[in-house]
C-alpha positions as CSV (number, residue, x, y, z in Angstrom):
1,M,-3.0,7.0,9.0
2,V,0.2,9.1,7.7
3,P,-0.3,12.1,5.8
4,E,0.9,10.7,2.7
5,D,-1.5,7.5,3.0
6,R,-4.4,10.0,3.8
7,L,-3.9,12.2,0.7
8,Q,-3.1,9.2,-1.4
9,N,-6.6,8.0,-0.6
10,I,-8.2,11.0,-1.9
11,F,-6.1,11.4,-4.9
12,S,-6.6,7.7,-5.8
13,S,-10.4,7.9,-5.2
14,P,-13.1,7.4,-7.8
15,R,-14.3,11.2,-7.7
16,W,-11.0,12.0,-8.6
17,K,-11.0,9.6,-11.6
18,E,-14.4,10.6,-12.5
19,H,-14.3,14.4,-12.1
20,V,-10.8,15.9,-11.9
21,A,-9.0,13.6,-14.4
22,P,-11.4,13.9,-17.4
23,L,-11.1,17.5,-16.5
24,S,-7.5,17.8,-17.0
25,R,-7.5,15.7,-20.3
26,A,-10.3,18.2,-21.7
27,L,-8.0,21.3,-20.6
28,G,-5.1,19.7,-22.4
29,F,-2.7,19.4,-19.0
30,S,-1.5,16.1,-17.8
31,L,-1.6,16.0,-13.7
32,G,0.7,14.8,-11.2
33,A,0.2,15.1,-7.4
34,Y,3.1,14.9,-4.8
35,S,3.4,15.2,-1.3
36,D,5.6,17.5,0.2
37,S,8.2,14.7,0.3
38,G,8.1,14.2,-3.1
39,A,6.2,11.1,-3.3
40,S,3.5,10.5,-5.8
41,L,-0.1,10.5,-4.8
42,L,-1.7,9.0,-7.8
43,D,-2.2,5.3,-8.6
44,E,-0.9,5.8,-12.2
45,D,1.8,8.7,-12.3
46,P,1.9,10.1,-15.5
47,G,5.7,10.9,-15.1
48,P,7.4,13.5,-16.9
49,S,6.1,14.9,-20.1
50,P,7.1,13.4,-23.5
51,F,9.2,16.5,-24.2
52,C,11.0,16.3,-20.7
53,K,11.6,12.6,-20.7
54,P,14.7,12.9,-23.5
55,L,16.3,15.6,-21.6
56,R,16.0,13.8,-18.2
57,D,17.5,10.8,-19.8
58,A,20.7,12.9,-20.8
59,A,23.5,12.8,-18.2
60,A,24.6,16.1,-19.0
61,F,21.1,17.5,-18.4
62,R,19.4,15.4,-15.8
63,T,20.1,17.1,-12.6
64,E,19.2,20.6,-13.8
65,C,16.0,19.4,-15.1
66,N,15.0,17.0,-12.4
67,T,15.4,19.8,-9.7
68,F,13.7,22.6,-11.8
69,C,10.1,21.6,-11.4
70,R,10.7,20.4,-7.6
71,K,12.1,23.8,-6.7
72,R,8.7,25.3,-8.1
73,A,6.7,22.7,-6.1
74,L,8.5,23.8,-2.9
75,Q,8.0,27.4,-4.0
76,V,4.2,26.9,-4.0
77,L,4.2,25.2,-0.8
78,T,5.8,28.0,1.1
79,S,3.9,30.9,-0.5
80,K,0.5,28.9,-0.6
81,K,-0.3,30.5,-4.0
82,P,-0.7,28.8,-7.4
83,H,2.3,29.3,-10.1
84,W,2.6,29.0,-13.8
85,Y,5.9,28.8,-15.6
86,V,7.7,27.5,-18.5
87,C,10.3,24.8,-17.8
88,L,13.9,24.3,-19.1
89,A,12.3,22.3,-22.2
90,G,10.1,25.3,-23.2
91,V,6.9,23.5,-21.8
92,M,3.9,25.4,-20.1
93,N,3.3,24.3,-16.6
94,F,1.8,25.3,-13.4
95,A,2.1,24.1,-9.9
96,L,-1.1,24.0,-7.6
97,P,-0.6,23.8,-3.6
98,V,-3.2,21.9,-1.7
99,S,-4.1,21.7,2.0
100,Y,-6.2,18.9,3.6
101,L,-6.4,19.0,7.4
102,D,-2.6,19.5,8.4
103,D,-1.5,18.0,5.1
104,Q,0.2,19.5,2.1
105,A,0.5,18.6,-1.5
106,V,1.2,20.0,-4.8
107,I,-0.2,19.4,-8.3
108,L,1.8,19.8,-11.2
109,G,0.1,20.2,-14.5
110,Q,2.3,19.8,-17.7
111,G,0.9,21.3,-21.0
112,S,2.5,21.7,-24.4
113,F,5.2,24.3,-25.7
114,A,4.5,27.8,-24.7
115,S,5.1,28.9,-28.2
116,Y,6.9,28.0,-31.7
117,E,10.0,29.6,-30.6
118,N,10.1,27.6,-27.4
119,Y,9.4,24.5,-29.6
120,R,12.5,25.5,-31.8
121,S,14.8,25.7,-28.6
122,Y,13.6,22.8,-27.3
123,L,15.1,21.0,-30.6
124,D,18.1,22.8,-30.3
125,L,18.5,21.8,-26.7
126,L,17.5,18.3,-27.8
127,Q,20.3,18.1,-30.6
128,T,23.0,19.1,-27.9
129,T,22.2,17.1,-25.0
130,A,20.7,14.1,-26.7
131,P,21.2,14.0,-30.4
132,D,20.1,10.5,-30.9
133,A,16.7,11.0,-29.1
134,A,13.5,10.9,-31.3
135,I,11.6,14.0,-31.4
136,P,8.5,13.0,-29.0
137,V,5.6,14.5,-31.5
138,S,3.3,12.1,-32.5
139,A,0.3,14.2,-32.8
140,T,-1.0,17.6,-33.8
141,L,1.3,20.2,-31.9
142,R,-0.6,22.5,-30.1
143,F,0.6,25.6,-28.1
144,T,-0.2,26.6,-24.5
145,T,-0.2,30.1,-23.3
146,E,0.2,31.4,-19.9
147,Q,-3.6,32.2,-19.9
148,D,-4.3,28.7,-20.8
149,A,-2.1,27.4,-17.9
150,R,-3.9,30.2,-15.5
151,N,-7.3,29.1,-16.5
152,A,-6.5,25.3,-16.3
153,C,-4.9,26.0,-12.7
154,L,-8.0,27.7,-11.8
155,L,-10.6,25.2,-12.9
156,I,-8.4,22.3,-11.4
157,E,-8.2,24.3,-8.3
158,R,-12.1,24.9,-8.1
159,S,-12.6,21.1,-8.6
160,V,-9.9,19.8,-6.2
161,E,-11.6,22.4,-3.4
162,L,-14.9,20.7,-4.2
163,L,-13.4,17.3,-3.9
164,L,-11.6,17.6,-0.5
165,H,-14.7,19.7,0.9
166,S,-16.9,16.5,-0.1
167,T,-14.5,14.3,1.4
168,Q,-14.4,16.1,4.7
169,E,-18.0,16.2,5.0
170,A,-18.3,12.3,4.3
171,V,-15.6,11.8,7.1
172,E,-17.6,14.1,9.6
173,L,-20.8,12.0,8.6
174,H,-19.1,8.7,8.8
175,K,-18.0,9.9,12.6
176,Q,-21.4,10.8,13.1
177,V,-23.1,7.5,11.8
178,A,-20.8,5.6,13.8
179,G,-21.1,7.2,16.9
180,L,-24.9,6.7,16.8
181,K,-24.6,3.4,16.1
182,K,-22.3,2.7,19.1
183,I,-24.9,4.6,21.3
184,M,-28.0,2.6,19.8
185,R,-26.0,-0.8,20.4
186,S,-25.4,0.1,24.1
187,W,-29.4,0.4,24.3
188,Q,-30.2,-3.1,23.0
189,G,-31.9,-5.2,25.4
190,I,-33.9,-2.1,26.9
191,G,-37.2,-4.4,27.0
192,G,-37.3,-7.7,28.7
193,K,-37.1,-7.5,32.4
194,G,-37.5,-3.7,32.5
195,E,-40.6,-4.0,30.4
196,G,-42.7,-4.9,33.2
197,L,-42.2,-1.4,34.6
198,A,-43.4,0.3,31.8
199,P,-46.2,3.0,32.9
200,E,-49.3,0.7,32.0
201,N,-47.8,-1.9,34.1
202,L,-46.4,-0.3,36.9
203,A,-50.0,-0.3,38.8
204,R,-50.1,-4.0,38.3
205,T,-46.6,-4.5,39.3
206,I,-47.1,-2.6,42.7
207,M,-50.4,-4.8,43.6
208,S,-48.4,-7.9,42.9
209,I,-45.7,-6.9,45.4
210,I,-47.7,-5.0,48.1
211,D,-50.7,-5.7,49.8
212,I,-52.9,-2.5,48.8
213,R,-56.4,-2.1,47.5
214,L,-55.8,0.1,44.5
215,A,-53.2,1.7,42.4
216,A,-53.5,3.8,39.3
217,V,-51.1,5.8,37.2
218,L,-52.2,9.5,36.5
219,T,-51.0,11.0,33.2
220,L,-50.9,14.8,32.2
221,D,-53.7,15.6,29.6
222,R,-52.0,18.8,28.2
223,G,-55.5,19.8,26.8
224,S,-57.1,20.3,30.1
225,R,-54.0,20.5,32.2
226,R,-55.0,17.8,34.3
227,Y,-53.5,14.6,35.5
228,V,-56.0,11.8,34.4
229,A,-56.1,8.2,35.4
230,S,-55.1,5.5,33.1
231,P,-56.1,1.9,33.8
232,C,-56.3,1.1,37.7
233,A,-55.2,-2.2,39.2
234,G,-57.5,-3.7,41.6
235,T,-60.4,-1.8,40.0
236,P,-63.1,-2.4,37.5
237,A,-62.8,-1.0,33.9
238,S,-65.6,1.2,34.6
239,A,-63.4,3.0,37.4
240,E,-60.8,3.9,35.0
241,G,-60.3,7.6,34.2
242,I,-62.3,8.7,37.1
243,F,-59.6,10.2,39.2
244,E,-57.9,13.7,38.4
245,L,-55.6,16.1,39.5
246,D,-55.3,19.7,38.9
247,A,-52.0,20.3,37.2
248,G,-51.8,23.4,39.2
249,G,-53.2,22.2,42.5
250,P,-51.4,21.5,45.8
251,V,-50.5,17.8,45.1
252,V,-48.7,18.6,42.1
253,G,-47.1,21.6,43.5
254,S,-45.7,19.6,46.6
255,L,-44.4,17.0,44.0
256,R,-42.8,19.4,41.8
257,S,-41.0,21.2,44.8
258,G,-39.3,17.9,45.4
259,E,-41.3,16.2,47.9
260,P,-40.7,12.4,47.5
261,F,-44.5,11.7,47.9
262,V,-47.6,13.3,49.0
263,V,-50.1,11.7,51.6
264,T,-53.7,12.1,52.2
265,A,-54.3,14.9,49.8
266,K,-57.5,15.6,48.3
267,L,-58.8,14.0,44.9
268,T,-61.6,14.7,42.9
269,V,-63.8,11.7,42.2
270,R,-67.0,11.6,40.4
271,P,-70.2,11.3,42.4
272,E,-71.1,8.0,41.3
273,T,-67.9,6.4,42.3
274,A,-67.9,8.1,45.6
275,K,-67.2,4.9,47.3
276,W,-63.4,5.2,46.2
277,S,-63.1,8.4,48.6
278,E,-63.7,6.0,51.5
279,A,-60.0,5.2,52.2
280,A,-57.9,6.1,55.1
281,A,-55.1,7.5,53.1
282,R,-54.1,8.2,49.6
283,Y,-50.4,8.3,48.5
284,F,-49.1,10.1,45.3
285,F,-45.5,9.1,43.9
286,P,-43.8,11.1,41.2
287,I,-42.6,9.7,38.1
288,W,-40.0,12.0,36.7
289,V,-38.7,11.8,33.0
290,K,-36.1,14.0,31.7
291,G,-36.8,16.6,34.7
292,D,-40.6,16.7,33.7
293,L,-43.3,15.4,36.1
294,E,-44.5,12.9,33.4
295,S,-47.1,11.1,35.5
296,I,-48.2,10.4,38.9
297,L,-48.8,7.1,40.7
298,L,-51.6,7.1,42.8
299,V,-51.7,4.3,45.9
300,D,-55.0,4.2,47.6
301,D,-54.7,2.4,50.9
302,G,-54.2,2.6,54.8
303,L,-51.0,3.7,56.5
304,M,-48.1,2.2,54.2
305,M,-44.9,0.8,56.0
306,E,-41.7,2.3,55.4
307,S,-40.3,-0.3,53.7
308,D,-43.2,-0.3,51.2
309,L,-42.8,3.2,50.7
310,Q,-39.1,2.6,49.6
311,I,-40.2,0.1,47.2
312,V,-42.8,2.0,45.5
313,Q,-40.2,5.1,45.3
314,S,-37.6,2.9,43.7
315,L,-40.2,1.4,41.2
316,C,-41.3,4.9,40.3
317,R,-38.0,6.1,39.7
318,Q,-37.0,2.9,37.5
319,T,-40.0,3.5,35.6
320,G,-39.1,7.0,34.7
321,K,-35.6,5.8,33.8
322,I,-37.1,3.1,31.5
323,I,-39.4,5.6,29.8
324,E,-36.6,8.1,29.6
325,N,-34.4,5.3,28.0
326,K,-37.2,4.1,25.6
327,R,-37.8,7.4,24.3
328,L,-33.9,8.2,23.9
329,H,-33.8,4.6,22.0
330,Q,-36.7,5.8,19.9
331,D,-35.0,9.1,18.9
332,L,-31.7,7.8,18.3
333,S,-33.1,5.4,15.9
334,W,-35.1,8.3,14.1
335,K,-32.1,10.4,14.1
336,F,-29.9,7.5,12.7
337,S,-32.5,6.5,10.0
338,R,-32.5,10.1,9.0
339,I,-28.9,10.9,8.7
340,A,-28.5,7.8,7.2
341,S,-30.9,8.7,4.5
342,I,-28.6,11.6,3.9
343,T,-26.0,9.5,2.8
344,E,-28.2,7.9,0.5
345,L,-29.8,10.9,-1.0
346,S,-26.1,12.5,-1.5
347,R,-25.0,9.4,-3.3
348,E,-28.3,9.6,-5.5
349,L,-27.7,13.7,-6.3
350,S,-24.1,12.7,-7.2
351,N,-25.3,10.3,-10.0
352,I,-27.6,13.0,-12.0
353,D,-26.4,14.6,-14.9
354,S,-28.6,17.0,-15.8
355,H,-28.2,20.7,-14.1
356,E,-32.3,21.3,-14.2
357,A,-32.7,17.6,-12.9
358,L,-30.5,18.3,-10.2
359,L,-32.0,21.3,-8.8
360,R,-35.4,19.6,-9.1
361,S,-34.2,16.7,-7.3
362,V,-32.4,18.7,-4.4
363,L,-35.8,20.4,-3.8
364,E,-37.9,17.2,-3.9
365,R,-35.8,15.3,-1.6
366,S,-35.3,17.9,1.0
367,A,-39.1,18.3,1.1
368,K,-39.4,14.3,1.4
369,L,-36.7,14.6,4.3
370,L,-38.7,17.0,6.2
371,M,-42.1,15.8,5.1
372,A,-42.9,19.4,3.7
373,E,-45.5,19.9,1.0
374,Q,-44.2,23.3,-0.3
375,G,-40.9,24.5,-1.2
376,S,-38.4,26.7,-3.3
377,L,-35.0,26.4,-4.3
378,M,-33.2,29.6,-5.1
379,M,-29.7,30.1,-6.7
380,L,-27.7,33.4,-6.4
381,D,-26.7,35.1,-9.8
382,Q,-23.2,36.0,-9.7
383,E,-23.8,38.6,-12.1
384,T,-26.8,40.6,-10.3
385,D,-26.0,39.1,-7.0
386,A,-29.7,38.4,-6.5
387,L,-31.7,35.1,-6.1
388,L,-33.3,33.3,-8.8
389,I,-36.1,30.7,-8.2
390,E,-34.8,27.5,-9.9
391,A,-37.4,25.0,-8.6
392,K,-40.7,25.1,-6.8
393,M,-43.1,22.7,-5.6
394,G,-46.6,23.0,-3.8
395,S,-49.9,24.8,-4.2
396,S,-48.1,28.1,-4.7
397,G,-45.9,26.4,-7.6
398,A,-47.9,27.9,-10.3
399,A,-46.5,31.3,-9.5
400,A,-44.1,32.9,-11.7
401,T,-40.6,31.2,-10.9
402,R,-38.2,33.7,-12.5
403,V,-38.7,36.2,-9.8
404,R,-35.5,38.0,-8.7
405,I,-35.0,38.8,-5.1
406,P,-31.9,40.7,-4.2
407,R,-29.4,39.9,-1.5
408,G,-31.0,41.5,1.8
409,E,-34.5,41.8,0.9
410,G,-37.2,39.6,2.1
411,I,-36.5,36.5,4.5
412,A,-34.6,34.5,1.6
413,G,-32.5,37.6,0.9
414,R,-31.9,38.0,4.5
415,V,-30.7,34.1,4.8
416,A,-28.5,34.8,1.7
417,E,-26.8,37.9,3.3
418,K,-26.0,36.6,6.7
419,G,-25.5,33.1,5.7
420,E,-27.6,32.0,8.6
421,P,-31.1,29.9,8.7
422,F,-34.4,30.9,9.7
423,L,-36.5,28.5,11.6
424,V,-39.9,30.0,12.3
425,E,-42.7,28.4,14.3
426,N,-45.2,31.1,13.9
427,V,-44.6,33.5,11.0
428,E,-47.2,36.1,12.6
429,S,-45.8,36.1,16.0
430,D,-42.1,35.8,15.1
431,P,-40.5,39.0,15.9
432,R,-38.2,38.9,12.9
433,I,-41.2,38.6,10.5
434,G,-44.3,39.7,12.2
435,K,-46.7,39.6,9.4
436,K,-50.0,37.8,8.6
437,N,-49.3,34.5,6.9
438,R,-49.2,33.9,3.3
439,E,-51.9,32.7,0.8
440,N,-51.8,29.4,-0.2
441,Y,-49.8,28.3,2.9
442,R,-51.6,25.8,5.4
443,T,-49.4,26.2,8.4
444,R,-47.5,29.1,9.9
445,S,-44.0,27.3,10.2
446,F,-41.4,27.3,7.6
447,I,-37.6,26.7,7.3
448,S,-35.0,28.7,5.3
449,V,-31.5,27.5,5.1
450,P,-28.4,28.8,3.1
451,L,-26.7,26.5,0.6
452,M,-23.2,27.4,1.4
453,I,-19.4,26.4,0.2
454,G,-17.4,27.4,2.9
455,E,-18.3,30.7,4.0
456,R,-19.6,31.6,0.6
457,T,-23.7,31.2,0.1
458,I,-24.4,30.1,-3.3
459,G,-28.6,29.5,-2.7
460,V,-31.2,29.3,-0.1
461,L,-33.4,26.5,0.3
462,N,-37.2,27.2,1.4
463,L,-39.6,24.6,2.7
464,A,-42.9,24.9,4.4
465,D,-46.2,23.1,5.7
466,K,-45.3,19.7,7.1
467,T,-47.6,17.0,6.0
468,T,-48.4,16.2,9.8
469,G,-49.5,20.0,10.4
470,E,-46.6,20.3,13.1
471,V,-44.1,23.0,13.1
472,F,-40.6,22.7,12.2
473,D,-38.0,22.1,15.1
474,R,-34.3,22.1,16.1
475,D,-34.1,18.5,14.7
476,D,-35.5,19.4,11.4
477,L,-33.1,22.4,11.2
478,N,-30.1,20.5,11.8
479,L,-31.1,17.5,9.6
480,I,-31.8,19.8,6.8
481,Q,-28.7,21.8,7.3
482,S,-26.7,18.6,7.2
483,F,-28.2,17.8,3.5
484,A,-28.1,21.4,2.5
485,T,-24.2,21.0,3.1
486,H,-23.9,18.0,0.6
487,A,-26.5,19.3,-1.7
488,A,-24.5,22.6,-1.9
489,V,-21.2,20.6,-2.9
490,V,-23.1,18.8,-5.9
491,L,-24.8,21.9,-6.9
492,E,-21.7,23.9,-7.0
493,R,-20.0,21.3,-9.2
494,S,-22.8,20.8,-11.5
495,T,-23.0,24.7,-11.8
496,L,-19.4,25.1,-12.8
497,S,-19.5,22.0,-15.3
498,H,-22.6,23.9,-16.7
499,Q,-21.2,27.0,-17.0
500,T,-18.0,25.8,-18.2
501,E,-20.0,23.8,-21.1
502,R,-22.0,26.7,-21.8
503,L,-18.8,29.1,-22.2
504,R,-16.9,26.5,-24.2
505,K,-19.8,26.4,-26.9
506,L,-20.1,30.1,-26.9
507,T,-16.4,30.5,-27.5
508,I,-16.6,28.2,-30.9
509,T,-20.0,28.7,-32.2
510,D,-21.5,31.4,-34.3
511,P,-25.0,32.5,-32.7
512,L,-27.0,33.1,-35.6
513,T,-26.5,29.6,-37.7
514,G,-25.1,27.6,-34.8
515,L,-22.1,26.5,-37.1
516,L,-18.6,26.4,-35.7
517,N,-17.2,30.2,-36.0
518,R,-14.2,31.5,-37.9
519,R,-11.7,31.4,-34.9
520,Y,-12.4,27.9,-34.5
521,F,-12.2,26.9,-38.0
522,Q,-8.6,28.4,-38.3
523,E,-7.3,26.3,-35.6
524,R,-8.8,23.3,-37.0
525,L,-7.6,24.0,-40.4
526,E,-3.9,24.4,-39.2
527,E,-4.4,20.8,-37.5
528,E,-6.0,19.3,-40.4
529,V,-3.3,20.5,-42.6
530,A,-0.6,19.2,-40.3
531,R,-2.5,15.6,-40.1
532,S,-2.7,15.6,-43.8
533,L,1.2,16.4,-44.1
534,R,2.0,13.7,-41.2
535,H,-0.2,11.0,-42.9
536,D,0.4,11.9,-46.6
537,R,-3.6,12.1,-46.8
538,S,-5.8,14.3,-49.1
539,L,-7.3,17.4,-47.8
540,S,-9.7,19.7,-49.7
541,L,-11.1,23.0,-48.6
542,L,-14.6,24.3,-49.8
543,M,-15.5,28.0,-49.5
544,L,-19.0,29.2,-50.3
545,D,-20.6,32.5,-50.8
546,V,-24.4,33.4,-50.9
547,D,-24.9,35.3,-54.4
548,G,-26.2,38.6,-54.4
549,F,-26.8,38.7,-50.7
550,K,-26.7,42.2,-50.3
551,S,-29.5,42.6,-52.9
552,F,-31.3,40.0,-51.0
553,N,-31.1,42.1,-47.7
554,D,-32.1,45.3,-49.4
555,T,-35.2,43.6,-51.0
556,Y,-36.6,41.4,-48.2
557,G,-34.8,43.1,-45.3
558,H,-32.4,41.9,-42.8
559,P,-34.6,39.4,-40.8
560,A,-35.0,37.3,-44.1
561,G,-31.4,37.8,-44.8
562,D,-30.6,36.1,-41.3
563,E,-33.1,33.3,-42.2
564,A,-31.3,32.8,-45.5
565,L,-28.1,32.1,-43.6
566,R,-29.5,29.9,-41.2
567,L,-31.1,27.8,-44.0
568,V,-27.7,27.7,-45.8
569,G,-26.3,26.3,-42.6
570,E,-28.8,23.8,-42.1
571,A,-28.4,22.6,-45.8
572,L,-24.6,22.2,-45.4
573,L,-25.1,20.0,-42.2
574,R,-27.5,17.8,-44.3
575,I,-24.7,17.0,-46.9
576,V,-21.5,17.1,-44.8
577,R,-20.0,13.9,-43.4
578,H,-19.5,13.7,-39.7
579,M,-15.7,13.9,-40.1
580,D,-16.0,17.4,-41.9
581,V,-15.7,20.9,-40.3
582,V,-18.4,23.5,-41.4
583,A,-18.2,27.0,-40.1
584,R,-19.5,30.4,-40.8
585,F,-16.5,32.1,-42.1
586,G,-17.9,35.6,-41.7
587,G,-21.0,37.9,-43.5
588,D,-22.4,35.4,-46.1
589,E,-19.2,33.3,-46.5
590,F,-19.0,29.6,-45.3
591,V,-16.1,27.1,-45.3
592,V,-15.9,23.3,-45.4
593,I,-12.9,21.4,-44.4
594,L,-13.2,18.1,-46.0
595,P,-10.3,15.6,-44.6
596,E,-9.0,12.7,-46.9
597,T,-10.9,14.3,-49.8
598,D,-9.1,14.9,-53.1
599,G,-10.4,17.4,-55.7
600,N,-12.7,15.2,-57.7
601,A,-14.5,14.3,-54.5
602,A,-14.8,17.8,-53.1
603,M,-16.2,18.8,-56.5
604,L,-19.2,16.3,-56.3
605,I,-19.7,17.2,-52.6
606,A,-19.7,20.9,-53.8
607,E,-22.1,20.4,-56.6
608,R,-24.5,18.6,-54.1
609,I,-24.3,21.5,-51.6
610,R,-25.1,23.8,-54.2
611,E,-28.1,22.2,-55.4
612,E,-29.3,21.7,-51.8
613,V,-29.2,25.2,-50.7
614,A,-30.9,26.3,-54.1
615,A,-33.4,24.1,-53.0
616,A,-33.9,25.3,-49.4
617,L,-33.5,29.0,-50.5
618,T,-36.2,28.5,-53.2
619,G,-39.4,30.3,-51.9
620,S,-41.5,27.9,-53.3
621,R,-40.1,25.4,-51.2
622,S,-39.4,27.3,-48.1
623,A,-42.3,28.1,-45.9
624,R,-39.8,30.2,-43.9
625,L,-38.7,32.7,-46.7
626,S,-41.0,35.0,-48.8
627,A,-42.7,33.2,-51.8
628,A,-40.6,35.3,-54.0
629,A,-37.3,34.8,-52.6
630,A,-34.7,32.7,-54.5
631,V,-31.1,32.6,-53.5
632,T,-28.0,30.5,-54.8
633,V,-24.5,29.9,-53.7
634,S,-21.0,29.9,-55.7
635,A,-18.2,27.9,-54.3
636,G,-14.6,27.5,-54.4
637,I,-12.5,24.4,-53.9
638,A,-8.9,24.3,-53.0
639,S,-7.0,21.0,-52.5
640,Y,-3.9,20.7,-50.1
641,E,-0.5,20.5,-52.3
642,G,1.9,19.1,-49.5
643,P,4.7,20.5,-47.8
644,G,5.5,24.2,-48.1
645,E,1.7,25.1,-48.2
646,S,0.2,26.3,-45.1
647,G,-3.2,26.3,-44.1
648,E,-3.6,30.3,-44.7
649,Q,-2.3,29.7,-48.5
650,L,-5.0,26.9,-48.5
651,L,-7.6,29.1,-47.8
652,E,-6.3,32.0,-50.1
653,R,-6.6,29.6,-53.1
654,A,-10.1,28.4,-52.1
655,D,-11.0,32.2,-51.9
656,Q,-9.6,32.8,-55.2
657,A,-11.4,29.8,-56.9
658,L,-14.9,31.3,-55.3
659,Y,-14.0,34.6,-56.9
660,K,-13.7,33.0,-60.3
661,A,-16.9,31.3,-59.7
662,K,-18.5,34.7,-59.0
663,A,-16.9,36.2,-61.8
664,G,-18.1,33.2,-64.3
665,G,-21.9,33.9,-63.5
666,R,-22.6,32.6,-60.1
667,N,-24.5,29.5,-58.8
668,R,-21.4,27.5,-59.9
669,V,-18.6,25.8,-58.5
670,E,-14.9,26.4,-59.5
671,V,-11.5,24.6,-58.5
672,S,-8.5,26.4,-57.8
673,S,-5.8,25.5,-60.6
């Protein structure tokens, strides 16, 4: 696949459209993606900014305009660093280099004019180069600062990094699964003819080929460290299990040293079956499986011919191969199913919207994958550089979950610091720990793995107590690390989205009342004034002030005053429409933008608000205030008068009307004349 095709598959993927494209719209930047040859990598290339198009269409300016951004793109591909700049049209842009494998691309983000002066210069330039072109402004004109471009570039860069990281992980997982499928197909048909040489059938097969009196397979009992006979061919059922060999005895020692077989060796036999010890010779043949003496074939007979010895040795070797192949087949099948489950789990995680639900789900799915009864998910707090338990499960889950563990302290802290996993078979004998097992834990084995994005640790996943009671092994570690890689990408993306949304709300919201703040109100006011002028529609502004608020605070205290302000905010939200903008202007002042509302309609709304607030702040009707407390509001109204009046002037007239209402006795509404 050529580089441009490979990159185009990424930038046209559903993940780009679902995550990066909506982010660009929210940030106010149109995104284009181009290879180092200049070819577009998006299915739907946004093309030049509407502000740039008239200039590009003008013959006198076309060459200079078309090459300007191209130079910036080549610059960042060389420097490997993002760059933000104002183009010839006065539009704020950024150029972001992208590397994937050995391929390079650049993302160009186009915002709006950098300032009002840039906009005026653009109009002058447009008049010179394309006097007949229409001014491409059809919506509220918003200006984009260099800081806006810098912030947008960094957020897009982070999102693209996560996208490319996730894509690379998916490619590697696909290769891994494809390889496992190929290996498994090569082992299909392992049964059939070979099935007759399975251990339980080996003795019977030997008896059917060679004329011997007795054959039995001795299998190692790891508890007693003895090889004990399984079902014997040519013997009654009561004779099964009567033959034993010491795993440390001379027969086993000789076979382990490389002897092809041992003949006429002493065998332990129960007294009641002494008749089986009358044979003239006994032969013991090794059955090797992956370098280990898995079983021993006993043939009890007279002197065997050379050809018979060769047949038995060949059958024992084949039996060992079949056992080894069958176990390999089972092991590959088990690994394939677990790896395939990672793909499914990763897909499920990507569809979870709630950050808290995602944290719980990562832990629960990890525990299910490793059959663990207990576990915890810790995330690194970037401010304190400490691990915070975000999710917990198991019998110890009732303990406090908001404990902070500094990086480097304890097992999880060391995992976070080094970025390396802990696989512990026995917590009491492991030299890295060497302490008594913790209460509420059933087994001494556990796994602790870092959640990493590249070389950066973002959290730690801990799992303990296998449901089977077994210890965690290297296969468990490899499996959970593979899943942790996918989970870390999803968690990082969710954390970034969660933090972005929280910061956005903090920047536009008043913390006391939950209403919009003054800064956001002023931005919206200018937008609504411009919209009213453009569409020739009515617009009114309502400004309110709590009557005697200082006296109220002095009498009932600041907590009661804060509660009164919250009640005013709630009353305002009950009255206004969804299209109206309600904000706390400062202190005890509130403002309401009423789009498409003339002075008469604004008066009706203001009176309803005044009555609602009076009812909400009357002590007898509000259990949240003192029974003696009673507060009213005064309001001033100003309606937009058309061209020539700014939002600031409209606000000043509303403030004057409010002052008039205060001077007129309070608890009333006045309209700006």
